[in-house]
Backbone as a ProteinNet text record, in pm:
[ID]
protein_1_A
[PRIMARY]
MRYTQVKVTESINDKNIMKAVFLAGGGGSGKSFIAEHMFLTKDGISPFGVKIVNSDYFFELGLKKANLPMTIKSDGSEVYDQQMAVRSDAKAKAQVKKNYHIDSLLPIIIDGTGKDYDDIVSQAEELKNIGYDVSMVLVNTSLEVSLERNAKRARKIDPNIVTTAWTGVQSNIGKFQKYFGRENFLIIDNSTYFEPDSKESEKFLDYLFKMGKKMIEKPLKNPKGITIIKTLEDIGGKYLSDLFGEA
[TERTIARY]
-1002.1	-1101.8	-1091.6	-952.7	-926	-971.3	-959.9	-1014.4	-1141.8	-1203.4	-1355.7	-1483.7	-1426.7	-1514.8	-1575.7	-1509.5	-1555.9	-1576.4	-1638.8	-1673.1	-1652.7	-1604.6	-1593.5	-1746.3	-1727.3	-1845.7	-1804.8	-1845.4	-1808	-1913.4	-1930.1	-2038.6	-2015.7	-2066.3	-2059	-2144.7	-2195.4	-2270.2	-2195	-2079.2	-1984.5	-1910	-1949.4	-1906.2	-1778.8	-1695.2	-1544.1	-1486.9	-1558	-1507	-1477.5	-1388.6	-1334.8	-1315.9	-1218.9	-1118.6	-964	-893.9	-731.5	-679.3	-587.5	-530.6	-372.8	-317.8	-138.4	-100.3	-24.8	91.8	225.3	250.7	386.2	476.9	614.1	712.3	828.3	952.7	1094.4	1127.8	1253.7	1277	1308.1	1246.5	1285	1152.2	1077.8	989.4	877.8	844.2	767.9	642.6	611.6	513.9	405.6	491.5	427.7	375.5	428.5	370.2	238.9	256.6	155.9	16.4	56.8	-39.1	-127.7	-38.8	-79.7	-184.9	-139.2	-264.7	-335.2	-359.5	-439.8	-553.8	-524.1	-620.4	-621	-546.1	-541.7	-498.7	-395	-341.4	-264.8	-241.1	-148.3	-167	-74.2	-72.6	-150.4	-183.4	-242.7	-402	-448.4	-580.3	-670	-748.3	-778.7	-965.8	-1015	-1137	-1220.1	-1126.1	-1197.3	-1184.3	-1126.9	-1121.9	-1028	-932.3	-823.7	-704.2	-645.8	-543.5	-452.4	-321.8	-191.5	-129.9	-70.9	-14	110.5	248.5	378.4	448.7	550.9	592.2	770.2	755.3	887.9	840.6	750.1	701.8	771.3	751.1	767.7	944.8	999.2	1123.4	1205.5	1174.7	1244.7	1245.5	1114.5	1120.1	1188.3	1235.6	1315.1	1453.7	1495.3	1616.7	1664.9	1609	1625	1626.3	1537.8	1553.2	1620.8	1713.7	1817	1939	1946.6	2049.5	2139	2055.8	2100.6	2119.8	2235.6	2223.3	2091.5	2026.7	1929.4	1959	2114.3	2124.8	2172.8	2090.2	2082.5	2200.2	2326.7	2409.5	2428.1	2394.6	2377.7	2530.7	2605.4	2719.9	2789.4	2674.1	2704.2	2751.6	2744.3	2829.8	2726.6	2764	2696.7	2589.2	2614	2506	2379.1	2425.7	2336.5	2255.1	2299.4	2206	2103.8	2172.1	2101.6	1977.9	2019.6	1917.6	1777.5	1838.6	1754.7	1651.5	1744.4	1642.5	1515.9	1542.5	1453	1392.8	1402.4	1304.7	1207.3	1243.3	1143.6	1054.6	1123.9	1024.5	905	981.7	860.4	771.9	799.6	698.1	606.6	628.5	540.8	446.5	493.4	424.8	338.5	343.4	255.8	156.9	193.9	68.6	-24.4	17.1	-61.6	-151	-135.3	-215	-297.6	-232.5	-343.6	-431.6	-390.1	-510.4	-625.4	-584	-682.8	-770.5	-725.5	-797.4	-898.8	-838.2	-930.2	-1030.3	-1034.8	-1129.3	-1218.8	-1195.5	-1277.9	-1328.7	-1314.7	-1363.6	-1304.9	-1179.6	-1143.4	-1062.5	-1090	-1007.2	-889.4	-808.5	-639.8	-547.3	-447.9	-334.2	-216.8	-176.4	-71.6	55.1	150.5	259	349	417.6	528.7	595.6	678.8	763.7	699.4	652.6	632.6	721.7	826.5	927.5	900.9	817.9	806.1	603.3	634.8	498.8	394.7	484.9	391	352.1	440.7	403.4	273.6	289.1	179.1	34.3	47.6	-69.2	-138.6	-14.6	-62.8	-158.4	-83	-192.3	-327.2	-332.2	-431.6	-552.6	-522.8	-589.5	-660.2	-569.7	-645	-687.7	-709.6	-809.1	-918.3	-895.4	-1050.5	-1123.5	-1039.9	-1115.1	-1166.6	-1144.5	-1213.4	-1319.1	-1314.3	-1413.9	-1389.8	-1269	-1257.6	-1192.4	-1218.1	-1222.3	-1053.6	-979	-809.5	-802.2	-703.5	-637.1	-493.2	-434.7	-308.7	-271.3	-196.8	-119.6	1.5	66.5	198.3	255.9	377.4	410.1	539.6	552.5	698	765.1	919.7	1000.9	1106.7	1199	1329.9	1395.2	1494.8	1604.2	1694.7	1715.4	1831.7	1703.6	1577.8	1528.6	1525.5	1534.5	1471.9	1619	1730.8	1837.9	1911.6	1857.7	1880	1807.3	1712.4	1588.6	1638.5	1664.7	1707.1	1814.4	1938.8	2039.6	1972.6	1894.8	1868.6	1802.3	1750.3	1656.1	1734.9	1630.1	1727.3	1752.8	1665.3	1679.6	1751	1852.9	1904.9	1922.1	1897.7	1924.3	2038.5	2090.6	2215.5	2137.1	2224	2214.7	2146.4	2254.4	2242.6	2098.3	2050.1	1884.3	1794.5	1814	1705.9	1728.2	1861.1	1838.2	1789.8	1775.7	1735.6	1607.5	1529.8	1407	1307.2	1395.6	1343.6	1325.9	1430.6	1418	1309	1307.6	1175.3	1055	1035.9	913.7	867.1	957.1	951.5	921.8	972	954.5	815.9	739.5	626.6	501.9	515.7	414.1	340.5	363.8	249.2	182.8	246.6	204.6	74	110.2	15.4	-81.4	-54.4	-178.3	-287.5	-216.8	-309.6	-396.4	-342.1	-378.4	-472.7	-457.5	-550.4	-691.8	-620.5	-717.9	-692.4	-736	-705.4	-799.4	-900.4	-984.7	-940.6	-854	-799.9	-648.5	-609	-468.9	-431	-348.5	-293.1	-184.4	-99.8	10.5	55.1	89.8	171.1	290.6	323.7	446.9	499.3	568.9	611.5	775.6	831.6	971.8	973.3	865.3	878.5	876.1	951.1	946.8	874.7	773.7	708	710.5	735	773.6	652.9	643	568.1	462.9	327.2	224.9	218	295.5	281.9	179.7	118.3	-3.2	24.1	123	166.8	158.4	184.4	168.1	61.6	-15.7	-172.8	-237.1	-219.1	-273.7	-238.4	-120.4	-100.9	-134.6	-170.5	-201.1	-354.2	-445.1	-584.7	-615.9	-537	-535.5	-525.6	-424.5	-407.8	-555.3	-580.9	-694.8	-849.8	-809.1	-944.1	-935.3	-816.6	-790.9	-782	-782.7	-790.8	-922.7	-991.3	-1131.1	-1237.2	-1190.1	-1236.4	-1233.9	-1119.1	-1049.7	-1120.8	-1138.5	-1171.7	-1308.3	-1390.4	-1528.2	-1625.7	-1547.6	-1605	-1692	-1829.4	-1894.8	-1827.3	-1839.9	-1776.7	-1830.1	-1791.8	-1814	-1784.6	-1705.1	-1672.6	-1804.1	-1844.1	-1985.6	-1958.3	-1872.4	-1801	-1854	-1762.7	-1770	-1938	-1995.2	-2125.8	-2220.2	-2208.7	-2276.8	-2237	-2090.1	-2061.6	-2126.4	-2136.5	-2170.6	-2340.5	-2401.8	-2549.1	-2584.1	-2474.9	-2535.4	-2486.5	-2383.4	-2348.9	-2459.1	-2496.5	-2625.4	-2727.3	-2761.4	-2880.7	-2843.1	-2731.7	-2717.6	-2666.4	-2635.5	-2615	-2465.1	-2392.3	-2234.2	-2145.1	-2012.3	-1940	-1797.1	-1764.4	-1619.8	-1674.5	-1543.3	-1528.8	-1525.2	-1491.5	-1460.5	-1611.4	-1726.5	-1845.4	-1912.4	-1852.9	-1923	-1817.1	-1682.5	-1594.5	-1541.7	-1546.6	-1473.8	-1324.6	-1236.8	-1122.2	-1041.7	-951.1	-859.5	-730.1
-1888.3	-1875	-1752.4	-1701.4	-1601	-1484.8	-1473.5	-1357.8	-1320.6	-1422.1	-1417.2	-1403.5	-1367.6	-1374.6	-1243.2	-1142.9	-983.4	-933.5	-830.8	-729.6	-603.9	-520.9	-346	-287.9	-224.6	-116.7	16.9	99.5	256.8	360.2	370.7	447.8	477.7	588.3	602.3	500.1	409.8	295.2	155.3	188.6	70	57.1	-30.6	-86.8	-112.9	-74.6	-89.4	55.4	160.7	311.9	323	422.8	495.6	391.4	316.7	190.8	222.2	238.4	247.2	143.1	81.4	-34.5	-9.9	1	19.7	-103.5	-84.1	-202.4	-151.7	-259.6	-276.3	-396.6	-343.4	-428.5	-399.1	-448.1	-391.6	-422.4	-363	-384.2	-542.6	-583.7	-726.5	-844.5	-759.2	-853.4	-902.2	-845.1	-885.9	-792.2	-691.1	-617.2	-623	-565.4	-558	-701.4	-823.6	-962.9	-960.8	-935.7	-987.8	-886	-724.1	-666.3	-703.8	-767.7	-795	-898.4	-1005.2	-1122.5	-1112.6	-1002.9	-990.1	-896.9	-803.7	-695.7	-707.2	-825	-831.6	-672.4	-619.2	-509.8	-504.9	-608.2	-631.4	-520.3	-448.2	-329.1	-210.7	-204.1	-106.5	-96.8	-201.7	-208.5	-329.7	-316.9	-394.4	-421.7	-517.7	-549.4	-507.1	-508.6	-415	-279.7	-228.8	-86.5	-5	-74.7	6.6	72.2	156.3	211.9	229.7	179.8	189	332.1	332.9	489.2	434.4	454.1	383.4	520	561.1	667.4	598.9	488.4	398.7	401.6	404.9	414.8	526.4	653.4	791.3	772.3	725.9	713.4	661.2	544.2	492.7	536	597.8	677.2	777.3	871.3	974	943	827.6	775.1	771.8	708.2	660.4	767.1	878.2	994	1103.9	1101.3	1162.3	1096.1	948.3	884	858.7	837	811.8	645.8	608.6	433.6	389.5	273.4	234.5	166.4	121.2	109.7	221.5	204.8	325.6	273	342	349.3	487.1	438.4	564.1	600.7	663.4	705.1	871.9	962.9	1075.7	1152.3	1032.2	1108.9	1205.4	1278.2	1377.9	1319.5	1179.9	1104.7	1057.8	1029.2	1010.6	1113.9	1218.8	1365.3	1365.3	1346.3	1346.2	1251.7	1154.1	1052.2	1069	1119.9	1145.2	1276	1350	1466.6	1408.5	1330.1	1272.3	1194.6	1110.4	1040.4	1159.3	1269.1	1387.4	1412.1	1430	1452.2	1362.7	1249.2	1123.1	1097.9	1130.6	1118.4	1242.4	1341.1	1492.7	1436.2	1370.4	1341.4	1205.5	1134.9	1023.6	1076.8	1179.3	1240	1344.3	1402.5	1441.2	1302.1	1236.3	1108.3	1051.5	1030.8	997.6	1082.5	1233.7	1305.7	1315.7	1283.1	1269	1165.4	1032.4	899.1	928.6	997.4	1039.3	1118.4	1217.7	1312.4	1236	1112.5	1009.5	922.3	933.3	821.2	660.6	658.8	541.3	488.4	329.7	250.9	295.3	285.1	307.7	187.8	166.5	75.7	182.3	172.7	293.7	186.5	204.9	97.2	191.2	127.7	174.7	83	110.5	7.3	-9.7	86.3	80.6	65.8	130	153.1	261.4	373.6	517.8	495	422	380.1	549.2	639.3	779.9	823.5	780.9	850.9	774.3	655.5	572	602.4	630.8	659.6	799.5	894.3	982.6	1012.6	927.6	917.9	850.1	739.8	676.5	786	817.2	939.1	1048.7	1075.4	1174.8	1082.5	996.9	906.6	902.9	870.3	820.8	950.9	1068.8	1205	1244.6	1195.4	1227.8	1135.4	1006.5	909.2	794.4	760.2	627.5	528.6	394.7	265.4	251	230.2	193.5	47.1	-26.7	-142.1	-167.4	-292.9	-304.1	-413.9	-449	-543.8	-556.8	-649.7	-651	-777.7	-756.3	-854.2	-887.6	-971.8	-1025.8	-1112.8	-1134	-1206.3	-1201	-1331.4	-1299.6	-1187	-1145.8	-1054.1	-1105.4	-1225	-1319.9	-1298.8	-1338.7	-1343.1	-1200.3	-1099.2	-962.1	-906.6	-975.4	-901.4	-988.7	-1116.3	-1205.6	-1117.1	-1135.1	-1057.6	-906.2	-821.4	-713.1	-725.4	-791.8	-795.2	-838.7	-912.8	-976.1	-855.6	-724.9	-661.4	-552.3	-492.7	-397.7	-281.5	-209.8	-80.8	-162.5	-156.4	-224.2	-116.8	-156.1	-53.1	-117.3	-5.1	-63.3	-167.6	-242.6	-359.9	-328.8	-201.5	-138.4	-74.8	-4.3	51.6	-55.8	-144.5	-259.2	-333.7	-359.5	-400.6	-287.8	-193.3	-81.1	-74.5	-79.3	-73.7	-195.3	-341.6	-435.7	-449	-397.3	-393.3	-304.9	-160.6	-105.6	-173.4	-228.2	-308.8	-387.7	-476.4	-551.9	-515.8	-408	-326.3	-272.3	-242.3	-209.8	-296.7	-419.9	-504.9	-471.5	-521.2	-509.4	-384.4	-247	-150.1	-132.8	-163.1	-181.3	-267.2	-371.2	-448.1	-386.2	-323.1	-251.2	-141.8	-72.5	50.1	20	-78.9	-108.8	-224	-278.1	-378.5	-512.4	-610	-776.2	-790.6	-740.3	-733.6	-662.7	-572.4	-511.6	-483.5	-605.6	-647.5	-743.5	-742.9	-902.8	-914	-1026.3	-1039.9	-1152.2	-1130.1	-1246.8	-1245.4	-1390.9	-1427.7	-1492.6	-1399.1	-1421.9	-1472.9	-1557.3	-1617.7	-1693.8	-1801.5	-1935.6	-1896.6	-1963.8	-1972.1	-2091.5	-2063.1	-2173.3	-2189.4	-2294.9	-2293.9	-2233.8	-2202.6	-2145.3	-2276.6	-2232	-2346	-2466.3	-2459.2	-2585.5	-2590.9	-2645.8	-2689.6	-2600	-2584.2	-2520	-2349.4	-2310.5	-2202.5	-2131.7	-2226.6	-2216.5	-2194	-2243.3	-2258.7	-2117.4	-2104	-1980.1	-1844.7	-1827.1	-1708	-1720.9	-1859.3	-1818.8	-1795.8	-1814.6	-1773	-1615.9	-1544.3	-1419.4	-1330.9	-1421.8	-1352.4	-1328	-1434.5	-1440.9	-1346.9	-1353.9	-1238.5	-1085	-1067.9	-948.9	-905.4	-1000.3	-961.4	-970.3	-1010.5	-1014	-848	-847	-699.9	-535.8	-573.1	-471.8	-467.5	-570.8	-558.3	-552.6	-557.7	-508.9	-391.8	-410.5	-265.4	-180.8	-47.5	71.2	78.5	127	145.2	305.1	364.1	493.8	559.9	647.8	723.2	821.7	883.4	995.6	971.1	874.9	798.5	795.3	711.5	677.5	794.7	925.5	1036.5	1111.3	1100.9	1160.6	1097.6	973	911	909.1	934	961.5	1111.7	1214.3	1322.6	1354.2	1267.7	1280.5	1244.4	1119.1	1058.5	1157.5	1236.2	1334.5	1440.3	1487.4	1605.3	1564.7	1412.5	1383.7	1389.6	1431.4	1428.8	1312.6	1333.4	1196.2	1203.8	1342.5	1346.7	1434.8	1434.6	1526.1	1640	1678.9	1814.9	1895.1	1814.8	1830.6	1894	1822.6	1880.4	2028.5	1992.4	2070.6	2183.6	2154.7	2255.6	2190.8	2249.5	2201.9	2246.2	2127.2	2148.4	2249.2
-1147	-1049	-970.6	-934.5	-855.5	-922	-1074.8	-1138.5	-1201.4	-1133.7	-1194.7	-1105.6	-971.1	-853.5	-860.3	-908.4	-878	-1011.1	-966	-1096.7	-1074.6	-1163.6	-1120.9	-1112.4	-1036.8	-1047.9	-967.3	-1061	-1008.1	-1000.8	-874.7	-819.4	-665	-589.5	-463.3	-397.4	-463.8	-395	-375.9	-439	-445.5	-316.8	-267.1	-112.6	-88.4	-167.4	-161.1	-122.3	-174.7	-176.6	-24.8	-15.5	129.9	220.1	169.6	227.8	200.4	312.6	278.2	346.2	271.3	333	299.8	486.4	452.6	451.9	335.7	315.9	369.3	448.8	516.1	535.5	553	510.1	462.2	540.7	479.5	311.3	264.8	147.2	132.8	17.4	26.8	55.2	106.3	164.9	69.5	-36.8	-140.6	-111.3	-106.4	-57.7	-196.7	-316	-461.2	-500.5	-468.4	-502.9	-405.1	-291.9	-210.2	-234.6	-277.7	-299.6	-439.8	-543.7	-686.7	-658	-558.1	-570.2	-456.1	-350.1	-276.9	-332.1	-411.6	-478.1	-650.3	-696.6	-817.5	-899.6	-863.2	-919.7	-1005.7	-1095	-1183	-1319.9	-1338.6	-1468.9	-1388.4	-1285.6	-1200	-1191.2	-1258.5	-1272.7	-1181.6	-1098.3	-1007.4	-1026.2	-1024.1	-1037.4	-917.2	-757.5	-636.8	-663.4	-754.4	-771.1	-710.4	-630.9	-546.6	-633	-585.9	-664.8	-573.5	-611.5	-539.3	-533.7	-403.9	-421.6	-350.2	-410.5	-399.7	-466	-380.9	-440.2	-503.5	-491.9	-555.1	-705.8	-732.9	-911.1	-971.1	-867.2	-946.1	-909.6	-819	-773.1	-873.3	-948.4	-1016.3	-1152.4	-1186.7	-1318	-1279.1	-1223.8	-1168	-1202.6	-1131.6	-1125.1	-1281.2	-1365.8	-1506.9	-1583.2	-1565.9	-1622.2	-1584	-1474.6	-1433.8	-1437.7	-1503	-1519.1	-1395.5	-1289	-1186.4	-1155.6	-1068.8	-1064	-937.3	-1000.8	-931.3	-781.6	-758.8	-635.2	-528	-424.8	-297.5	-215.6	-223.5	-116.4	-25.4	120.9	214.8	227.8	156.2	207.1	184.2	187.1	185.3	69.7	-11.4	-153.3	-220.1	-318.8	-410.1	-490.5	-530	-614	-501.2	-369.8	-287.9	-256.2	-245.3	-235.1	-323	-507.5	-588.9	-588.7	-545.5	-533.6	-445.1	-310.7	-225.1	-278.6	-357.7	-404.2	-496	-567.6	-666.8	-590	-484.3	-406	-331.1	-272.1	-245.2	-339.6	-465.9	-547.7	-610	-573.8	-578.3	-509.1	-390.4	-251.6	-253.3	-358.8	-367.6	-447.5	-577.8	-669.6	-615.3	-549.8	-491.6	-380.2	-340.6	-231.3	-349.4	-435.2	-546	-575.7	-611.7	-683.8	-558.2	-448.2	-322.7	-312.5	-325.8	-284.3	-410.9	-533.4	-618.1	-625.7	-517	-537.9	-414.5	-310.1	-188.3	-245.1	-350.2	-357.9	-432	-471.1	-581.1	-478.7	-358.1	-268.2	-297.2	-365.5	-409.6	-304.4	-307.3	-205.8	-242.4	-170.2	-192	-117.4	-159.2	-102.3	-89.3	59.4	52.3	93.3	4.3	3.5	82	211.6	256.3	363.3	433.7	506.3	629.5	683.6	845.5	953.7	924.7	1013.8	1098.8	1066.1	1132.8	1173.4	1311.9	1352.7	1349.7	1387.7	1427.8	1273.8	1167.6	1043.7	1007.2	984	959.1	1022.6	1166.1	1245.1	1206.1	1218.2	1138.7	1006.4	907.5	780.3	822.8	889.2	939.9	973.4	1093.2	1150.2	1052.8	970	876.8	786.7	755.3	673.1	707.6	859.3	948.9	968.3	974.6	988.5	885.8	695.6	625.3	610.6	654	667.9	604.7	589.3	565.8	623.3	605.3	715.3	684.3	780.5	779.9	844.5	738.6	791.1	756.9	804.3	765.7	700.2	583	579.8	582.8	687.8	714	658.2	590	479.5	554.7	613.2	695.2	647.2	639.2	632.2	730.5	731.5	806.1	735.7	826.6	798.2	675.9	702.8	592.9	453.8	454	305	250.3	329.3	280.7	235	287.6	243.6	73.6	102.9	-12.5	-133	-117.1	-242.4	-254.3	-164.2	-216.5	-296.6	-267.1	-379.9	-510.6	-536	-614.5	-725.7	-670.6	-722	-778.9	-908.5	-1004.1	-908.9	-832.6	-750.5	-622.5	-573.8	-472.4	-372	-241.6	-142.3	-42.5	3	113.7	175.4	233.2	312.3	464.2	529.9	628.4	663.8	533.2	521.1	564.7	476.2	460.1	629.1	695.2	796.2	925.9	902.8	973.9	965.1	858.5	846.8	880.4	845.4	891.7	1061.3	1128.5	1278.4	1330.9	1223.5	1266.5	1278.2	1158.2	1131.9	1275.3	1285.4	1341.3	1521.8	1552.5	1660.8	1695.7	1554	1565	1546.2	1513.3	1478.3	1598.5	1735.4	1847.5	1833.5	1813.6	1821.1	1687.7	1579.4	1491.4	1505.9	1569	1590.6	1680.9	1767.7	1862.9	1831.1	1732.2	1654.7	1603.4	1473.9	1393.7	1425.4	1521.9	1593	1498.9	1572.1	1522.9	1376.5	1393.6	1257.4	1136.9	1159.9	1070.9	1024.5	1092	1077.8	1041.3	903.9	894.5	850.6	930.6	897.3	783.1	671.2	571.6	605.7	600.8	611.2	463.3	404.9	260.1	299.9	386.3	378.6	285.7	243.4	183.5	10.6	-40.3	-183.8	-230	-300	-357.3	-530.2	-569	-715.6	-787.6	-886.6	-987.2	-1011	-1001.7	-1023.9	-960	-829.1	-765.1	-683.3	-612.4	-539.2	-418.9	-362.4	-252.8	-259.2	-429.1	-460.9	-485.4	-530.2	-586.8	-449.4	-347.4	-231.9	-156.1	-158	-112	-180.1	-313.3	-413.9	-345.9	-367	-327	-175.1	-100.5	40.6	33.7	-18.1	-35.4	-83.2	-188.8	-272.1	-186.3	-108.6	-14.6	94.4	146	270.1	213.9	69.1	-18.3	-8.6	-63.6	-83.3	13	125.1	259.3	338.8	319	366.4	281.2	150.7	92.7	69.2	87.8	80.3	211.8	307	416.8	418.3	483.4	449.7	505.2	486.2	569.5	664.8	794.3	922.5	955.1	897.1	937	972.6	1054.4	1038.1	1000.9	954.5	872.4	730.8	689.9	545	521.2	607.3	539.3	554.2	634.2	589.7	473.2	444.4	324.2	177.7	200.6	79.9	82.4	164.8	160.2	129.2	163.6	147.3	6.4	-53.7	-220.2	-256.3	-256.2	-311.3	-312.6	-192.3	-192.5	-288.7	-321.1	-397.7	-510.1	-560	-698.5	-697	-599.3	-607.3	-616.2	-673	-668.2	-624	-568	-505.8	-393.3	-272.5	-185.5	-214	-320.8	-344.6	-384.5	-405.1	-435.6	-315	-219.5	-73.5	-22.3	-43.6	49.4	-48.2	-165.4	-294.3	-284.5	-383.8	-399.4	-276.9	-258.7	-128.7	-175.2
[MASK]
+++++++++++++++++++++++++++++++++++++++++++++++++++++++++++++++++++++++++++++++++++++++++++++++++++++++++++++++++++++++++++++++++++++++++++++++++++++++++++++++++++++++++++++++++++++++++++++++++++++++++++++++++++++++++++++++++++++++++++++++++++++++

């Protein structure tokens, strides 16, 4: 049922364009799982048209290519420095991908931790100035659950880093809610494990889909975005660069 209620549309008339959802939550919170079921992003293809921007994808590819361990230990070692160099490169590649999607006016999911409030707000303000509507989904778990899930991941993170990120996210919840507003801020409690195919699991997945659909299909409210879409329609353009040239 979840997979048959939407269809793909591709044009500047698609009501899902110029939407940005920030995905926040510490390591082990299950953000990828939540995004997959809210916006049906499995295999990178979503009937809502959303695109995931996540530097972790490039980070893991880079670690494998460089034959570096997937476990990240903040110990100041040469290996750690090499891993961080790969991470910087991954962030740069994710930014290029993000810019491409924005030029195409596509709805995007920006996957991050949310521990750095100022960084999130800076990105959100930039997107709003372009014409995007912005919102946030904060995936919350207990610290115990985050640490437990992190220990089971292929790419493990130093528990101290997980704890620091979790603490940072918790301290920012109130500020994020105030910045994005109640209508554009959603907290998902992902601490509970549900047996696959159980009634509880299906109920939770249906809830995620319902909330994701509601969030991404809201009519665009940003006046700048509305003006851009109208102008592009008038000139027969499809991309921001049709108006402003290549960045």
